[in-house]
N, C-alpha and C positions, 0 to 999 in steps of 0.2 A: 367221310361222312357227307351225304348229299344234303343240300339246302334247297327248300322250296318256299313259296308263299304259304301263308297259314293254312288255307284250305287244301292246297296240294300236299303239304307236309302231313296233314291229318289223314288224308286219303292214302298216302304212301304207307303210313304206320298201320292203318287198318288192312291194307292189301297184303302186307308182309306177314300178318299174324292171324287174321280171321278168315277161315275157309268158307266164305259165302260168295254169292254172285256180286258182280260189280254194282248192280242196281241196289241190292240190299246194303252193301257197304256205303254207297252214296247216301242212302237215307239215314244210316247210323251216323255218318259224318255230319249231316245237317243237324241232327239232334245234339251231337257232341259240341258243335259250334255254338248252338243256342245255350247249352249248359255252361260253357266256359265264359260266355259273355253276359249271361243274365244274372249270375250270382244269386240264384234262387232255385229251389226245387219245385216251385208251384207252376202248374201247367200254364196259367195265364201269363206269367212272367216269361216263361220259356218261349211261348208262342210269339211274344213280341220280337224276339231275336231271330225268328225263322226268316230266311230270305225267300219269301214267297210273295207273288204279286196278287194276294187275295186279302179279304177282310180278316180282322182279328178272329172273329168267331170261326171262320173257316180254318184258320191255322190251328186254333185250339182243337177243333174236331179232327183235323189231320194228325196232329200230334197224339191225341188220345187213341186214335186207331192204330198208329204205328207202334205205340208202346205195348199193345196187346198182341202183336205178331208173334207167331210161334218161334221164328228164328231169333227173336230178341230174348234169348234165354242164356243162362250161364254156360250151358254145355256148348253153345254155338258161338258166343260172343266173348264173354270175359274169360271163360276157362282157357280156350286156346291162346288168348292174349297174354294172360298172366303166366301160363306155362312156358310160352316162348321167351318172355322177358327173364323169368327165373333161370331158364336154361342158358341164357346168354351172359349171366352174371356169375361172379365168383362167390361161392358159399362154403367156407371151411366148416361151418356148422350153422344149422338153422334153428331158430327159436320160434316154435309155433305157439300162438296165443289164442285161447278161446275165451270169449266173454259174451255177455248179453247186455243190451241197452234198450231203453225205451225208444220206439220209433215214432209213434204218434199217439197223443192224447191218453197215455197210460192204458191203451186198449190192445195195441200190437207191439210186440218186442222183436228186436232183430238179434238173432243168434249168429255170431260170425266167428270165423277162424282166420287168423292172419299170421304173417311172418314178421318178426321184429326187424327193423331196418333203421339204424342210426337214431335211436330214441323215439322213433315213430313205428308204424306198422303198415305192411302192405296187405290189403284184403285178399284172401284166397277163395273162400267160399262162404256162403251165408244162407240162412233160411228165415222166414218169418214165422212167428208163433203167437199164440194168445199170451197176454200179459201174465207173467208168473214164472216159476222155476221150470227149467227144461228137464226132460227125462233122459235116461241112459240110452234109449233107442235112438232118439233124435241126435244126441251127441255123437254116437258112433257113426250114424249115417253121414254127418258132416265131416268127421275126421276121415272117413273112408274116401269121400270126394276130394278132400284136401290131399290125401296121400297119393292119389293118382296124378296130381298136378305138380308135385315136388320133384326136383332132380333126383335121380336114382343114386343110391349109395352115399347120400349126404347124411352125416350124423344129425339127428333131430332131438331137441329137448322140448317137451310139451309143458306149457304153463297154464294154470287155471286157478281160480279162487275156490272158495268152499263149495260152490255149486258144482264144480267139476272135480271134486276130490274123492268120489266114491271108489271103493275097492274094485268094482266091476270095470270102471273106466281105467283105473291103473292097470288092471290085467290086460285090457284090450290094447292100451298104448304099448305095453311091454311086448305083447304079441306081434306088434308091427315093428319091433326092434328099436323103439324110441325110448329115451329116458324121460323122466318127468319131475316137475316140482309143482305140487298142487296144494291148495289150502285145505285146512282141516278145522272142523268145529271144535270149540273148547269142550263140547260134551262127548266127543268121540273118545274111545278107550285105546290105550296102547299098553304093551308090556315088553320087558326085555326078554330076549330069546335065550334059553328055551323054556325056562320055568319061572319067569318073573311074575309079579303081582299086577293085575290089571289096574291101571290108573287113568284118570281123566287127563286129556291134554291141558285142561285148565289148571291142573295141579303143578305144571312145570314152573319152577321158581324163577320166572322171568322178572327182571326189574327194568327201570328206565335206562340203566347203564350197563346191564348185563344180559346178553342173550344166552339161551340154553340149547345145547346140541346133544343128541343121543343117537348112538349107532346101533345097528343090528337089533331092530325091534319088530314086533308084529302089531298090526293095527286092526281095530274093531273086534269085539267079542264074536260077532256073527261069522266073519270070514277068516279071522286069524291070519291075515295076509302078511307075508314078509318073505325075505327080510328086507326092510327098508330103513332109512335113516330119517329122523325127525328133528325139527328145530322150532324154536319160538323166539320172537323178539318184539320189543315194544315199538309200536307205530300206531298212533291214534288215527282212526278213520272217521269221517263225518259224512252224514247224509241229511240233506234238508236242514242244515245248520244245527243238527244235534249229533252228539258223539255216538257212533254205532259200536265201535270196537277199539280197545286199547292195545291188545296184543294179537299178533298174527301168528298162527301155527301152520306149519307146512310138513308134508311128507315128501320124500324124494328118493329116487333110485340112484342118485349121484353120490359119490363119496363126500364125506364132510371135509371141507377145506376152508381156509380163510376167505376164499373168493366166492363161497357158495351163495351168500346173501346178495352179492353184486350180480351174480348170474340170475338169481331169482327176480331181481329188480327189473329185468328186461320185460316182465309182464306188463309194466305200466305203459309200454309203448302203445298198447291198444287203446288206452284211455286217451292218449294224445291223438290217435287216429280218429276216435269218435269226436273229439273236440274240433278237429279239422273239418269233419263232415257236417258238424252242427254249427256252433256259434262262430267258428272261424271260416266257414265255407258256405255250404248251400242251405243251412238251416233245415236239415231233413226232419228234425223233430216237429216242424210246422208244416210238413208236407200234407197237401189236401187230397191225396189220392188214397182211396180205400179199395179200389178194384185190385184183386190179388195179382193178375197178370200185368196190369199197368204199373203197379208198384214194383214188381220184379223187373220189368223192362227199364224203368227209370233208374233203379239202383245199379243195373248193369252199366248203363251209360255213365252214371256218376262215378262209379269205381274205375271205369276205363279212363275217364278224364283225370281222376285222382292219381292213378298210377303213371300216366304219361307226364303229368305236371311234376310228379315227384322225381321221375327220371331227369327231366329238364332242370329242376332245382338242384339236384346233385351235380349235374353237368356244369351248371353255372359256378358252383363252388370249386369244382376241379379245374376249371379253365380260368379262374380268377376274375369272373364276371359278376360276382355276387353284389358288388357295389351298384350295379345297374338297377337293382330293385330293393336293396337293403343296405343303404349307405350309412345308417346311423351307428354310432359306436356301440350302443346297447342293442345287439342284434337278437331279435326274438322271432322273426319269421321262420316258419317251418320250411322244409324242402318243398312241400306241396304249395305253400303260399308263394314262395319265390318263383317256382316254375309257372304257377297260374298267373301271377301278376306280369311276368315276363311275356307269356303268351298273349295276354290281352294287349300289352304294349306293342308287340310285333304285329298284331292284327290292326291296331289303330294307326300305326305309322307305316303299314304296308311293307314291312321288312321281312326278311326270310327266316324260316325256322328249320332246324335240323331234323332229319328223320332218325330219331334217337330211340333205341330199343334196348338199353343197357342200364342197369343199376350199378354205378361205379362203387367199389368198396370204400 
């Protein structure tokens, strides 16, 4: 593994993964450096960290122009970057997570698809949409983009909540050769195959201490899709300090086993990823960018830095260097925060960084 100074290591990482010109990669590197040092997603704060011999207003204008460049797009920047890193890592099985979160001011939502990695998630692809529920066409477009970036012939399990539990999405996921564990509304119907009586998911006799599992059923009266397995378990969920749901219902193509709920629990990695990007990271929920191309360009850079920092955080654990950034007995820093803090320290002390492009298992 080669070691360089912070800026040279960043450029070496970009050169190895992104098929753009040297000038374009240099500009992306400058923005990445500002993102890693600024701890913010606001343009004014990022401009403060740009190493330009100009006034702040000029740096703000330069950054605003750069973020709208056509080459600063997922297909040219983050897509090749994440595809290369996933191909260099060992994946006996991949857990693909789809979820939606508020991006700014309850006007714009971020619909993303990620891969679970050690209780967190690695973003693969995303799209912006108006605040509200996503539709099947948008979901399938995003899954198709993700499918092109994943290593071939790797088993995949798709995870999603009620929003992504439609029969049409189950059919599309199975068409790709993936398994699934997706949420179901308590108002959806199921019946035992072949001639059971249609019943509501909400009628499953779930208690606080007892989950319910049913094999070989059809779901929804409209599609009568099957055969799938279903289960329900008690798990209160809260939103804005009010209880939204007590029992979670799921449908799956996987066989019913004692480990099924633990497998399904991997979906929560995407919630931790959103926390890393929001309150524990760059506070993207307070982003002051409304221009679509500028917003897309910024998220490309943020996710690129997030993935590189995660690789370094995992490397620190594997090489027994975690104590350099997380020495407390009660360790709570994520891999991303460990890698990020370590990068900032290497920059501040002018020490070397590795050109690391692997997610160690």
